[in-house]
C-alpha positions in Angstrom: 69.8 119.5 111.2 71.1 119.9 107.6 73.3 122.9 108.5 76.1 122.1 110.8 78.3 124.6 112.7 81.5 122.7 113.0 83.7 124.9 115.0 83.3 128.2 117.0 85.7 130.0 119.2 84.6 132.9 121.4 81.6 135.2 120.8 81.2 137.9 118.3 83.0 141.1 119.3 81.9 143.6 116.7 78.6 144.7 115.1 79.8 143.6 111.6 80.7 140.2 112.9 77.3 139.9 114.6 75.5 140.9 111.4 77.5 138.3 109.5 76.5 135.6 112.0 72.8 136.6 111.8 73.0 136.4 108.0 74.4 132.9 108.2 71.7 131.8 110.7 69.1 133.1 108.2 70.8 131.2 105.4 70.8 128.1 107.6 67.1 128.2 108.3 66.3 128.9 104.6 68.6 126.1 103.4 67.0 123.6 105.9 63.5 124.4 104.8 64.4 124.3 101.1 66.2 121.0 101.5 63.2 119.4 103.2 60.8 120.7 100.5 63.1 119.4 97.8 63.1 115.9 99.3 59.3 116.0 99.5 59.0 117.0 95.8 57.8 120.5 96.6 60.0 122.1 94.1 58.5 125.6 94.1 58.9 125.8 97.8 62.4 124.5 97.5 63.4 127.1 94.9 61.9 129.9 97.1 63.9 128.6 100.1 67.2 128.5 98.3 66.6 132.0 96.9 66.0 133.2 100.5 69.3 131.6 101.5 71.0 133.4 98.6 69.5 136.7 99.7 71.0 136.2 103.2 74.4 135.0 102.0 75.0 135.2 98.2 76.9 131.9 97.7 76.8 130.7 94.1 75.9 127.1 95.1 72.5 128.4 96.3 71.8 129.6 92.7 72.6 126.1 91.4 70.2 124.6 93.9 67.4 127.0 92.7 68.1 125.8 89.1 68.1 122.2 90.2 64.7 122.7 91.9 63.1 124.1 88.8 64.9 121.5 86.7 63.2 118.7 88.6 59.8 120.4 88.5 60.1 120.7 84.7 61.1 117.1 84.4 58.2 115.8 86.5 55.5 118.0 84.9 57.0 119.0 81.5 56.5 122.6 82.6 58.1 125.0 80.1 58.2 127.9 82.6 60.0 125.7 85.2 62.6 124.7 82.6 63.1 128.4 81.6 63.7 129.3 85.3 66.1 126.4 85.6 68.1 127.7 82.6 68.1 131.2 84.1 69.5 130.1 87.5 72.0 127.7 86.1 73.3 130.5 83.9 73.5 132.9 86.9 75.4 130.2 88.8 78.1 130.0 86.1 78.3 133.8 85.8 79.1 134.1 89.5 81.3 131.0 89.6 83.1 131.2 86.2 85.8 128.7 87.2 83.4 126.1 88.6 84.7 122.6 88.3 81.4 121.4 86.8 81.1 124.2 84.3 81.1 121.9 81.2 78.4 119.7 82.8 76.2 122.6 83.7 76.6 124.1 80.2 75.6 120.8 78.7 72.5 120.7 81.0 71.5 124.2 79.9 71.8 123.1 76.2 69.6 120.1 76.8 66.9 122.1 78.7 66.8 124.8 76.0 66.2 122.1 73.4 63.5 120.6 75.6 61.8 124.0 76.0 61.7 124.4 72.2 60.3 120.9 71.8 57.5 121.4 74.3 56.5 124.7 72.7 56.3 123.1 69.3 54.1 120.3 70.7 51.9 122.9 72.3 51.5 124.7 69.0 50.7 121.5 67.2 48.1 120.6 69.8 46.3 124.0 69.5 46.3 123.8 65.7 44.7 120.3 65.8 41.6 121.6 67.5 39.7 120.3 70.5 39.1 116.7 69.5 40.3 113.9 71.7 42.3 114.8 74.8 46.0 115.2 74.2 48.3 112.5 75.7 50.5 113.7 78.6 53.9 114.8 77.5 56.9 113.1 79.1 60.5 114.3 79.3 62.7 113.6 76.3 65.3 110.9 76.2 68.0 113.7 76.4 66.5 115.1 79.6 66.2 111.6 81.1 69.8 110.9 80.3 70.8 113.8 82.5 69.7 111.7 85.4 68.2 112.8 88.8 69.4 116.2 89.8 70.6 116.6 93.4 70.9 119.8 95.3 74.3 120.5 96.6 75.7 121.1 100.1 78.2 123.8 100.8 81.2 124.3 103.0 81.6 127.9 104.4 84.7 128.9 106.3 84.7 132.3 107.9 87.0 133.9 110.5 87.2 137.1 112.5 89.4 138.7 111.5 89.2 137.8 107.8 92.1 137.0 105.3 93.4 134.1 107.4 95.3 131.4 105.6 93.6 128.0 105.2 95.6 124.8 104.9 93.8 121.5 104.0 95.0 118.3 105.7 98.7 119.2 105.8 100.6 122.5 105.6 103.2 120.7 103.4 100.6 120.9 100.6 100.8 124.7 100.8 98.1 127.3 101.1 94.5 126.1 100.2 92.6 129.4 100.4 91.9 132.5 102.5 88.9 133.3 104.6 86.1 133.9 103.9 85.8 130.9 101.6 82.9 128.8 100.3 82.9 125.8 98.0 82.6 122.1 97.8 84.9 119.6 99.6 84.3 115.9 99.7 84.9 113.6 102.7 86.7 114.2 106.0 89.5 116.8 106.2 91.7 118.5 108.7 91.5 122.3 108.6 94.4 124.5 109.8 93.8 128.2 109.9 96.5 130.7 110.6 96.9 134.5 110.7 99.8 136.5 111.9 99.4 137.6 115.5 96.6 135.1 116.3 96.5 131.6 117.7 96.3 128.9 115.0 93.0 127.0 114.7 92.8 123.3 113.9 89.6 121.4 113.4 88.2 118.4 111.4 85.2 118.7 109.1 83.2 115.9 107.5 81.7 117.5 104.4 78.3 116.1 103.3 77.1 116.7 99.8 73.5 117.3 101.1 74.4 119.7 103.9 75.5 123.2 104.5 78.6 122.9 106.7 80.0 126.0 108.3 83.3 126.6 110.1 83.1 129.7 112.2 86.1 130.9 114.1 86.8 134.0 116.1 90.5 133.9 116.4 92.3 134.9 119.6 95.2 137.2 119.5 98.5 135.6 120.4 101.5 137.7 121.6 103.5 134.7 122.7 104.2 133.2 119.3 106.5 134.6 116.6 106.0 134.6 112.9 108.3 133.3 110.2 108.4 133.8 106.4 110.7 131.8 104.1 111.6 132.6 100.5 114.3 131.6 98.1 115.7 132.5 94.7 114.7 128.9 93.6 110.9 128.5 94.0 109.8 125.1 95.3 112.8 124.5 97.5 112.2 122.3 100.5 112.1 123.9 104.0 113.3 122.2 107.1 113.1 123.6 110.6 115.3 122.5 113.6 115.1 118.7 112.8 115.7 117.4 109.3 114.6 113.9 110.2 111.0 114.9 110.5 110.9 116.0 106.9 110.2 119.2 105.1 107.6 121.5 106.6 106.8 123.1 103.3 108.1 124.6 100.0 109.3 128.1 99.2 107.8 130.7 99.1 106.3 130.2 102.6 104.2 133.3 102.4 102.3 134.7 104.3 104.2 132.5 106.7 103.4 130.6 109.8 103.5 130.8 113.6 106.6 129.6 115.4 107.6 129.3 119.0 110.0 132.0 120.4 113.6 131.0 120.7 116.5 130.0 118.5 115.7 128.1 115.3 117.7 126.6 112.5 116.4 126.7 109.0 117.6 124.6 106.0 116.5 125.3 102.5 117.4 122.7 99.8 116.8 122.1 96.2 118.3 119.4 94.0 121.4 120.7 92.1 122.0 123.5 94.6 124.1 123.9 97.7 122.1 123.7 100.9 121.3 127.0 102.6 121.4 127.2 106.4 120.5 130.0 108.7 119.9 130.2 112.5 117.8 133.1 113.9 116.4 134.0 117.3 112.7 134.9 117.3 111.1 136.9 120.1 107.4 136.6 121.1 105.3 138.6 118.7 108.2 139.2 116.4 108.2 138.6 112.6 111.3 137.3 111.0 112.2 136.4 107.4 114.6 133.8 105.9 115.6 134.8 102.4 117.6 131.9 101.1 120.0 132.4 98.2 120.8 128.9 96.7 124.0 128.5 94.7 124.8 125.7 92.4 125.5 124.7 88.8 122.5 124.8 86.4 121.0 121.3 86.1 119.1 119.3 83.6 117.1 116.1 84.1 118.3 112.7 83.0 115.6 110.0 82.5 116.7 106.4 81.7 114.0 103.9 80.8 113.5 100.7 78.8 112.4 97.1 78.9 114.1 95.4 81.9 115.5 98.6 83.3 114.0 97.7 86.7 116.8 95.0 86.9 119.6 97.4 85.9 122.0 99.8 87.6 122.5 103.2 86.1 125.9 105.0 86.5 126.8 108.6 85.7 130.5 109.3 85.4 131.3 106.0 87.1 129.2 106.8 90.1 125.9 104.9 90.6 123.0 107.2 90.1 120.1 104.7 90.5 120.3 101.3 92.1 117.3 100.2 89.9 115.5 101.8 87.0 113.6 103.7 85.8 116.0 106.4 86.7 115.1 110.1 87.1 118.0 112.3 88.2 119.0 115.9 88.1 122.5 116.2 86.6 124.7 119.2 86.4 125.0 120.8 83.0 127.9 119.5 80.9 129.3 116.3 79.3 128.6 113.1 81.2 129.2 109.3 80.7 126.0 107.3 81.2 126.3 103.5 81.7 123.6 100.9 82.2 124.6 97.5 83.5 122.5 94.4 84.0 123.6 90.8 84.8 123.5 88.6 81.7 123.2 91.5 79.3 125.6 93.6 77.3 126.3 96.9 79.0 125.3 100.3 77.5 127.7 103.2 77.6 127.2 106.6 76.0 128.6 110.0 76.6 125.9 112.7 76.4 125.6 116.4 76.8 123.2 117.6 79.6 121.8 121.0 79.0 120.2 123.2 81.7 116.4 123.3 81.9 116.3 120.3 79.5 115.1 116.8 80.0 117.2 114.1 78.3 115.6 110.7 78.0 117.5 107.6 77.1 115.4 104.5 76.2 117.7 101.5 76.4 117.1 98.3 74.4 119.3 95.7 76.1 120.8 92.7 74.3 121.7 89.5 76.1 125.3 88.4 76.3 126.1 85.6 73.8 126.6 82.0 75.0 130.0 80.2 74.5 128.7 76.9 73.3 130.6 77.1 70.0 133.8 78.0 71.9 133.4 75.0 74.2 133.0 72.7 71.2 136.1 74.1 69.6 138.0 73.6 72.9 136.9 70.0 73.1 137.9 69.4 69.5 141.3 71.0 70.2 141.7 68.8 73.2 140.8 65.6 71.4 143.2 66.3 68.4 145.9 67.6 70.7 145.6 64.5 72.9 145.6 62.3 69.8 148.6 64.1 68.4 150.5 63.4 71.6 149.5 59.8 71.6 150.5 59.3 68.0 153.8 61.2 68.5 154.7 58.9 71.5 153.9 55.8 69.4 156.2 57.1 66.6 158.9 57.9 69.1 158.6 54.4 70.7 159.1 52.7 67.4 162.1 54.8 66.6 163.7 54.1 70.0 162.9 50.3 69.5 164.7 50.2 66.1 167.6 52.2 67.4 167.9 49.8 70.4 168.1 46.8 68.0 170.8 48.6 65.9 172.8 49.4 69.0 172.5 45.7 70.1 174.0 44.5 66.8 170.7 43.3 65.5 170.0 45.6 62.6 166.8 45.1 60.6 166.9 42.4 58.0 165.9 44.9 55.3 164.3 48.2 54.6 160.9 46.5 54.4 160.6 46.2 58.2 157.0 47.2 58.9 158.1 49.3 61.9 159.5 51.9 59.5 156.1 52.3 57.9 154.2 52.4 61.1 156.6 55.0 62.5 156.1 57.2 59.5 152.3 56.9 59.7 152.3 57.7 63.4 154.6 60.7 62.8 152.5 62.1 60.0 149.3 61.5 61.9 150.6 63.2 65.0 151.6 66.3 62.9 148.1 66.3 61.3 146.4 66.0 64.7 148.6 68.8 66.2 147.7 71.0 63.2 144.0 70.4 63.5 144.1 70.8 67.3 146.0 74.1 66.9 143.4 75.4 64.5 140.6 74.3 66.8 142.3 76.1 69.8 142.8 79.3 67.9 139.1 79.1 66.8 138.0 78.5 70.4 139.9 81.6 71.6 138.4 83.7 68.9 134.9 82.4 69.7 135.6 83.2 73.4 136.8 86.8 72.8 134.5 87.9 69.9 131.3 90.0 70.6 128.6 88.3 68.5 125.0 89.2 68.3 123.4 92.7 68.4 124.7 95.4 70.8 122.7 97.0 73.6 121.4 100.3 72.0 119.8 103.4 73.3 117.6 106.1 71.7 118.1 109.6 73.0 115.5 112.4 73.1 115.7 115.9 74.6 112.9 118.4 75.4 112.8 121.7 77.1 111.2 121.8 80.6 108.3 124.2 81.1 109.0 127.3 83.0 106.2 128.1 85.5 106.0 131.6 87.0 106.0 131.7 90.8 105.2 135.0 92.6 105.5 135.7 96.3 105.0 138.8 98.3 108.6 139.8 98.0 110.0 137.6 95.3 109.3 136.3 91.8 110.8 133.5 89.9 110.4 130.5 87.6 110.1 126.9 88.5 110.8 124.0 86.3 107.9 121.6 85.5 107.4 118.5 83.5 105.3 115.4 83.2 106.6 111.8 83.3 
């Protein structure tokens, strides 16, 4: 059966509810008949069936299906009247569903079909003017119509409750409110539905939406006097809400309105937002009682710091000497004011810059890191200094030995025969050579130290950009505020 009732609790308890259920049953029967006719290529019967379904329950998707039926009839038979009806019902669909996700696609389809209507009428006029000679060749759909592809009718998900105006959550309450009952529209795939209303037991069920079926979730909600009800708001919209146990994660974001069911008893609430002090409140909730947590978060205004750049994933980012991100890219909320930002990476020159963080502003630093220079030239200079220093010591010792040898001969009463003794010349040569070696070695040593200490090559640089974050209005039942938004 192409219409599935996915969930029902209790029986109808009021005439209005019973009339609504009867209307849905009629819509079901009409939808099933129309769907079968459509698959069989009986497009007139399909269009009539979808119109009957719309008469029972005026869901805009039914109008689309009427248009699709006439669209396919026109495509198969080049029927101008069918195309005109397709355009009419597509337009009615967009009028009743002005924010439809497929609005642009349907508008394009209308334009193509209007052009096809004009083309077919011109061909018909030309055929009449040509007289009754040979039989006219059958007219096929234009390339533009063919490019639209095969048109498929759409299924629908309908969620209704008794009483109405219940809050619908899709998959997870942490995502926030999805819609309120009654609701109709398209959902793809399998999803968990959570339906809540103050004073009633929550309803949970799973639906498997099918694009070819009409899926209905019908729930008569039972009153619940045992549970309490809690609403949480804050002066900072989008703050995280924790209840009783922080380790399980946030249960939602502020404003949590219209709220949710909660077991009676004492509960602790934490409301947190980056850049603000944590708010904590413990309250006792009685069965059937409604309580509100109105958190006032205090803290310094903050801006956002973003640090990016090639190789940033191997870098550590510090703010005021405290590590902000173990690895990049780094996105951090930083209090307004002057801060020292440092980027450090092994084997690369560090980046250090003092910047001014402005509230509600995103400051982006794109770092271009430069490698630390090698010390090969310093090592060569140290080697040269060592060689000449060692040579100077050797030559100095040789000169000293000759001097001591001559002095020993003099002391022994055996002075040199004359001043031409070669030891005098060798001693002078050794002494002069030693002094030269020491001089060269000293210069080489000084050069080596300079090479070791100097910072050669380009520095690590950073380009800084700042932009104002968007302010998005957030309104709750008893609060209003602005939330910061941005894209990264």
